[in-house]
N, CA, C and O of each residue as an XYZ file, in Angstrom:
292
protein
N     -24.908    -16.799    -62.454
C     -25.338    -17.943    -63.240
C     -25.825    -19.036    -62.307
O     -25.448    -19.109    -61.137
N     -26.651    -19.859    -62.851
C     -27.082    -21.074    -62.171
C     -26.795    -22.194    -63.154
O     -27.467    -22.335    -64.176
N     -25.783    -22.988    -62.825
C     -25.261    -23.911    -63.828
C     -24.611    -23.066    -64.912
O     -23.731    -22.255    -64.623
N     -25.035    -23.248    -66.151
C     -24.520    -22.429    -67.253
C     -25.503    -21.341    -67.670
O     -25.224    -20.557    -68.578
N     -26.662    -21.296    -66.999
C     -27.707    -20.348    -67.378
C     -27.557    -19.012    -66.641
O     -27.360    -18.985    -65.427
N     -27.653    -17.920    -67.378
C     -27.617    -16.588    -66.780
C     -28.916    -16.345    -66.038
O     -29.995    -16.672    -66.533
N     -28.808    -15.768    -64.841
C     -29.985    -15.508    -64.014
C     -30.400    -14.052    -64.212
O     -29.721    -13.137    -63.747
N     -31.506    -13.848    -64.894
C     -31.994    -12.486    -65.119
C     -33.302    -12.227    -64.386
O     -33.973    -11.222    -64.622
N     -33.662    -13.164    -63.479
C     -34.929    -13.043    -62.761
C     -34.761    -13.198    -61.245
O     -35.649    -13.721    -60.572
N     -33.626    -12.744    -60.713
C     -33.390    -12.853    -59.270
C     -34.422    -12.035    -58.502
O     -34.792    -10.936    -58.914
N     -34.876    -12.581    -57.390
C     -35.824    -11.873    -56.541
C     -35.148    -10.723    -55.801
O     -35.746     -9.666    -55.600
N     -33.884    -10.941    -55.393
C     -33.156     -9.925    -54.642
C     -31.662    -10.087    -54.880
O     -31.134    -11.198    -54.858
N     -30.984     -8.956    -55.109
C     -29.526     -8.929    -55.215
C     -29.057     -7.692    -54.456
O     -29.467     -6.570    -54.753
N     -28.180     -7.922    -53.461
C     -27.602     -6.827    -52.681
C     -26.109     -7.048    -52.546
O     -25.642     -8.184    -52.466
N     -25.361     -5.945    -52.523
C     -23.924     -5.985    -52.300
C     -23.654     -5.428    -50.907
O     -24.036     -4.298    -50.605
N     -22.997     -6.216    -50.059
C     -22.608     -5.760    -48.728
C     -21.097     -5.517    -48.750
O     -20.337     -6.378    -49.194
N     -20.664     -4.355    -48.274
C     -19.248     -3.980    -48.335
C     -18.784     -3.550    -46.953
O     -19.458     -2.776    -46.273
N     -17.606     -4.067    -46.535
C     -17.001     -3.616    -45.284
C     -15.483     -3.680    -45.401
O     -14.935     -4.452    -46.188
N     -14.811     -2.842    -44.592
C     -13.345     -2.819    -44.592
C     -12.855     -4.086    -43.909
O     -13.309     -4.435    -42.819
N     -11.922     -4.770    -44.561
C     -11.406     -6.040    -44.060
C     -10.755     -5.844    -42.698
O     -10.108     -4.829    -42.443
N     -10.936     -6.821    -41.837
C     -10.390     -6.829    -40.478
C     -10.983     -5.732    -39.601
O     -10.395     -5.371    -38.581
N     -12.131     -5.204    -39.982
C     -12.818     -4.253    -39.115
C     -13.886     -5.013    -38.345
O     -13.984     -6.235    -38.452
N     -14.669     -4.306    -37.586
C     -15.730     -4.957    -36.824
C     -16.993     -5.153    -37.673
O     -18.103     -5.238    -37.149
N     -16.798     -5.220    -38.980
C     -17.865     -5.439    -39.964
C     -18.933     -4.359    -39.911
O     -20.129     -4.652    -39.915
N     -18.492     -3.111    -39.861
C     -19.396     -1.972    -40.001
C     -19.671     -1.849    -41.497
O     -18.949     -1.151    -42.209
N     -20.708     -2.522    -41.969
C     -20.920     -2.675    -43.411
C     -21.981     -1.739    -43.945
O     -22.791     -1.183    -43.202
N     -21.952     -1.583    -45.261
C     -23.037     -0.888    -45.950
C     -23.652     -1.869    -46.947
O     -22.958     -2.716    -47.511
N     -24.948     -1.745    -47.153
C     -25.680     -2.648    -48.041
C     -26.209     -1.840    -49.217
O     -26.866     -0.816    -49.033
N     -25.919     -2.305    -50.423
C     -26.326     -1.617    -51.646
C     -27.300     -2.484    -52.427
O     -27.025     -3.654    -52.691
N     -28.430     -1.914    -52.793
C     -29.392     -2.610    -53.641
C     -28.831     -2.653    -55.068
O     -28.355     -1.641    -55.582
N     -28.889     -3.803    -55.687
C     -28.409     -3.940    -57.064
C     -29.583     -3.933    -58.021
O     -30.709     -4.260    -57.647
N     -29.309     -3.556    -59.260
C     -30.344     -3.618    -60.280
C     -29.846     -4.484    -61.431
O     -28.646     -4.557    -61.699
N     -30.768     -5.124    -62.093
C     -30.417     -5.975    -63.230
C     -30.194     -5.093    -64.450
O     -31.087     -4.350    -64.860
N     -29.008     -5.177    -65.024
C     -28.703     -4.408    -66.236
C     -29.135     -5.195    -67.465
O     -30.057     -4.803    -68.180
N     -28.459     -6.301    -67.696
C     -28.790     -7.157    -68.836
C     -28.016     -8.458    -68.744
O     -26.970     -8.516    -68.098
N     -28.514     -9.487    -69.375
C     -27.823    -10.775    -69.510
C     -27.333    -11.341    -68.177
O     -26.250    -11.925    -68.119
N     -28.108    -11.177    -67.110
C     -27.725    -11.734    -65.817
C     -26.687    -10.926    -65.067
O     -26.106    -11.425    -64.104
N     -26.438     -9.698    -65.476
C     -25.469     -8.830    -64.799
C     -26.223     -7.854    -63.907
O     -27.120     -7.146    -64.365
N     -25.850     -7.824    -62.623
C     -26.463     -6.946    -61.633
C     -25.405     -5.954    -61.149
O     -24.258     -6.331    -60.911
N     -25.794     -4.687    -61.004
C     -24.830     -3.660    -60.611
C     -25.385     -2.761    -59.508
O     -26.595     -2.646    -59.311
N     -24.451     -2.133    -58.803
C     -24.755     -1.094    -57.818
C     -23.565     -0.155    -57.813
O     -22.449     -0.561    -58.141
N     -23.792      1.088    -57.447
C     -22.715      2.075    -57.435
C     -22.507      2.620    -56.032
O     -23.457      2.821    -55.276
N     -21.237      2.856    -55.701
C     -20.873      3.495    -54.444
C     -19.502      4.139    -54.624
O     -18.815      3.888    -55.614
N     -19.117      4.958    -53.674
C     -17.791      5.574    -53.661
C     -17.113      5.154    -52.364
O     -17.669      5.321    -51.278
N     -15.905      4.608    -52.487
C     -15.105      4.233    -51.326
C     -13.963      5.232    -51.247
O     -13.109      5.276    -52.132
N     -13.946      6.027    -50.201
C     -12.989      7.128    -50.090
C     -11.710      6.749    -49.367
O     -10.669      7.363    -49.600
N     -11.763      5.753    -48.494
C     -10.603      5.399    -47.679
C      -9.856      4.213    -48.295
O     -10.455      3.163    -48.531
N      -8.543      4.371    -48.560
C      -7.767      3.258    -49.106
C      -7.767      2.064    -48.148
O      -7.888      2.220    -46.933
N      -7.629      0.888    -48.718
C      -7.553     -0.326    -47.914
C      -8.121     -1.514    -48.659
O      -8.472     -1.422    -49.835
N      -8.204     -2.621    -47.964
C      -8.787     -3.841    -48.516
C     -10.201     -3.978    -47.969
O     -10.433     -3.848    -46.767
N     -11.125     -4.239    -48.857
C     -12.530     -4.353    -48.505
C     -13.058     -5.721    -48.915
O     -12.584     -6.317    -49.882
N     -14.027     -6.204    -48.183
C     -14.723     -7.434    -48.536
C     -16.072     -7.051    -49.135
O     -16.788     -6.207    -48.596
N     -16.403     -7.680    -50.248
C     -17.699     -7.489    -50.893
C     -18.405     -8.835    -50.878
O     -17.903     -9.818    -51.422
N     -19.566     -8.869    -50.252
C     -20.370    -10.092    -50.220
C     -21.686     -9.818    -50.937
O     -22.396     -8.862    -50.625
N     -21.988    -10.662    -51.886
C     -23.219    -10.512    -52.657
C     -24.283    -11.429    -52.056
O     -24.042    -12.614    -51.831
N     -25.453    -10.868    -51.803
C     -26.589    -11.634    -51.282
C     -27.582    -11.788    -52.429
O     -28.179    -10.811    -52.881
N     -27.753    -13.023    -52.892
C     -28.621    -13.274    -54.044
C     -29.693    -14.285    -53.672
O     -29.399    -15.374    -53.178
N     -30.939    -13.906    -53.916
C     -32.053    -14.836    -53.779
C     -32.673    -14.991    -55.159
O     -33.152    -14.024    -55.752
N     -32.656    -16.225    -55.661
C     -33.200    -16.498    -56.993
C     -33.579    -17.973    -57.091
O     -32.837    -18.857    -56.661
N     -34.719    -18.205    -57.652
C     -35.159    -19.569    -57.968
C     -35.107    -20.495    -56.755
O     -34.602    -21.615    -56.830
N     -35.639    -20.007    -55.641
C     -35.729    -20.762    -54.387
C     -34.378    -21.088    -53.780
O     -34.261    -22.035    -53.001
N     -33.341    -20.305    -54.131
C     -32.006    -20.497    -53.562
C     -31.489    -19.154    -53.053
O     -31.852    -18.099    -53.572
N     -30.638    -19.209    -52.031
C     -29.977    -18.008    -51.528
C     -28.493    -18.310    -51.441
O     -28.088    -19.260    -50.771
N     -27.678    -17.507    -52.116
C     -26.226    -17.673    -52.081
C     -25.595    -16.356    -51.649
O     -26.155    -15.282    -51.865
N     -24.406    -16.460    -51.029
C     -23.717    -15.283    -50.519
C     -22.212    -15.362    -50.796
O     -21.420    -15.432    -49.857
N     -21.811    -15.352    -52.061
C     -20.372    -15.394    -52.344
C     -19.703    -14.086    -51.943
O     -20.347    -13.037    -51.918
N     -18.414    -14.149    -51.631
C     -17.706    -12.926    -51.293
C     -16.301    -12.934    -51.865
O     -15.730    -13.982    -52.165
N     -15.763    -11.727    -52.005
C     -14.422    -11.545    -52.521
C     -13.846    -10.274    -51.904
O     -14.577     -9.459    -51.341
N     -12.539    -10.117    -52.017
C     -11.879     -8.905    -51.519
C     -11.499     -8.016    -52.681
O     -11.267     -8.486    -53.794
N     -11.437     -6.699    -52.402
C     -10.938     -5.766    -53.398
C     -10.070     -4.731    -52.704
O     -10.276     -4.418    -51.531
N      -9.099     -4.204    -53.435
C      -8.176     -3.203    -52.896
C      -8.518     -1.835    -53.446
O      -8.782     -1.679    -54.638
N      -8.512     -0.839    -52.562
C      -8.743      0.544    -52.945
C      -7.470      1.301    -52.611
O      -7.006      1.289    -51.471
N      -6.907      1.963    -53.623
C      -5.655      2.727    -53.418
C      -5.930      4.197    -53.322
O      -5.003      4.989    -53.151
């Protein structure tokens, strides 16, 4: 979103994933717009652990890179 508006016209959306506390050996996944400002990508993570996911979004003359952690059991 940008403000309260859903962004369905992003120029680029990529998901970067790496194992937390590693030397940032990351993989980059191209995302596609599904609907209503929701962008998705698919991958399989085989090794348990905590991973960082950083989204690279370029839209409307702005570039943001929020990130979060996820656990794989």
